[in-house]
N, C-alpha and C positions, 0 to 999 in steps of 0.2 A: 158331838156331833155324829148322828147318823147318813151319811152318803149315800146318795139314790142311783146317782147318775154322773156319769162327767162327760162331756162333749166339745167338742167344736166347730168353730164356723171362721170365715174369710170373705174378704169381697170378692173376690175369684178364686176359682179352681185353675190355677194357672191357663193348664194346656188345654183342658178342655173348652177356656174360656175363649181362646184363640184360634181353637180349629170351628168353635162354631160360628163364630164371628166370622172367620175369614169366608167358610163353606153358605154361611148366609150371604156376603157381599158377593158372593160368585155365583150366587144362585140370582141375584136379578143384576148381574152384566150381561149382555147378549152376546156371549160367548163365539158359539159359529158365525155371528155375522160379524165381528170384529175378528174372525180367522178366517175369513171366506175367499177362496180365490175363483179364479177362474182357470176349468183346463186348456187343452190345443184343443179340443173340440169344442169348444165355447159352452160347457157345461160349470156350471157353480156348486162348489165345491167348501166343506168349512174340517178347516186343519183338527180346531177341538169342539170336542162336543161336551164335555165335561174334564176335568181338573181333580183329580187324588187327591184328597188335605187327608194325614197320616200321621202318627205318632211316632215312626221310626224312619229315619232317613232314607230318602229315594236310593243312594249309593248300597245303602248296606241290602236293600233287596234286592239290586245288581249282586253283589258280592253273593246272595242266598242261590239265587236261580242259576249263578256261575257252576256251582256245585251237584247240581244236577244236572240231568238227562238233557243233551243238549238244546234236541229241537221242542222240549216242555219248555225250557230258557228263556229258548228265543218267542213263544207265545208266548209267555207272563211276561218277559218286559215287553214285549211289539203294543202291552195295553199298560203300562203305566205313566208309563210320563207324555204330556209335562204330568208332574206329580210337587206339591208341597209338602214339606215336613214341620211338625212343630213337637218339639221337644226342650226338654228341661236345659238351663246353662247352669254355670256354677261364677258364682257372683264372688267369690274369695271373701275377704273379709268383712266388705261391708252389706254381707247376709248379717250379720248381727242381729240382733232383738233390737230395738231402742223406743223412746217413747212409751214404757209401761205404766199402768194405770190397775187398780184395781177398785172396786165399788158393787154393794150390792145388792140387789133388787129383790123384790116378793114375790113369790111365783103367786100369780092371779087368774082370774078368767082369762085375761087379756093372752097372757103367755103361752097358755093351755091353748088357746086359740090357735095360735102360730104352732105348736107341737101337733097340731090335731090336721093341720092345712098336710104338713108332711103325710100323714097318714095314707094320703089320698094318692102320693105319689109313688115310682118306683125307685127301689132303693139306687140306682144310676141317675137320677131324676136327685135324689136325698142327695149326695154327694157332690152335686155338682156347686152347694150350696153350705153343707157342713157334713162335720163325722160325725154320724148321728145316725143310730138304726132302730128300725122300728122298735125292735122288741125294748130298747133302754126311754123312748118315746113311753108304751104302755106302762114301764114301771114307773115315769114319772107320775103319768094318768092319773094312774092307781093310786100312790102313795096321797094325790091330792085330794082323790075323792075319801079316803081312809081319813084324812087328817079331822078332826075334831076342833081341841083349843088350840093345837098349837099350828104354826105354817111351816112353809115350805119358803126355800131361801133358793137362790140361785147367784155366787159367787164369780163375776165376771173378771179375770185377769186378760184386757186387752192391751196388745200392742201393736207397732207397723213391725214389715221386713223388708228389707232391697231383696229382688231377685228379679231372674237373668231368660231367657227364653229365647232361643236359639230359631227361626225360623227359615228352611231351606228351601229354595225352589232350580229344579233340573228341563230343564228339557231338551228336544233334541236339533233345534235349531235357533241360531242366535236371533233372528224376527221375531219369533215365540218366546224365548229368555226377555229380552225388551219391552214384549207387550204384556207380557203379565207380573215382570218387574213393578213398571208400570203402573199397574192395577191394583197391585201390593203396598206402592205406596201411598195410593188413596185410601186405600184402607186401615193402614197405618194412622195419616191422618185423620179420619174420623173415632177409632178406637184410643187418640190418643185426648179428645175433648166431650168425648158421648155421640149421641146420634142430633141432640138439640143444642149440642155445645155446654162448654162446662157442667156436663152430669157424667165423665167420665168414670167409673167403682175403683180406680186406681189413681195415682199418686206420682208427680213426677215422672210419668211415663216419656222414654224417651230410646231408639235406635239408631244405630249404625249399619250400614250398608254398604258388603263388598260385589260387585257388581262386574261383569265381563268372565268370569271364573271358567276353565273348561277343564274335559277331563278324556284320557285317553284311553284307559284302560278296560272296557269292555268290549272291543271290538267295535266303533264308531265314538264318532265325536261328541261330546255331554257340554250342552252351555246351563252357567248354573248363575244363581245370585243368593245372597247369604245375607240374611237380617239377625242383628244380636239387639233383642228388645229388654231394657231395662225399667223399673218400674215398683213402687213400693206399694203393698198390700199390706191387707190389715185384716189381725185375726184378735177371735175371742174364744179363750176358755173358759166356759161354762161346769160349776160345781154343782149340782142339784143337791140340798141336804134339808134337814128338818130341827130340832129342836133350838137351841141354841146360836143367836144370829154371831157370825163375825163381825167383827169392829172393822169399818172402811177402810181403806191406807191408801197412801197414794206417793207414787216414789216422783223422784225429781224427772223433770222431763215428758211429764204429761200431755193427752192431746184430747183434743174433741174428733170423733171418724165426720169425716163430710159427708153432707147427705145426700 
């Protein structure tokens, strides 16, 4: 067997998926309108124009700025909140691989067409769908073009894994924390079923919420809510090879990936 390339894909790239979902939902909300207030002078102003969504916990940012020059730290902190972070969790033993199966596919024109679509994307865009590089794609396409009587095959190892993602919200007043946490509740409900219902790319999506958190460590009172999201993600390993075909093997506990 001559291995040409090996790569993996997944139903979602967890952190990027939830960041994008939250950012897109927030963009569709009228945050300035929801947080508007009238000053003593009768002028209408907004408390929130934008909510930062990041891969690092907001309180970590505060800790880092506390180590810097005081005035610079205050300037940075003044524009940080409200903020939402999306970071990996640790699900423990439940993260073990489950429901494994193996099958073999013939690499044909349709298979190659999917790979060619990836060539039109940036590497960052590709990583949202799979752990694959453009060099690997070109290697597979080149081998496919050179194949004469022999064929290319893809041995596919598929499994599911339970995962956890933690979403944290922190703001500088209780009203803002309550408002944004209510928005996050509605966003989680949409993610749970997908845009049109029953079309979410993940399974068994559940979440736990801890609200009413406070923090006094940064010279002001901060108000927060924490979400622990658990779900089942589906993965595939692809080994692209030529010469002889590997016999198909199927393990106990196999499954079919939902459309």
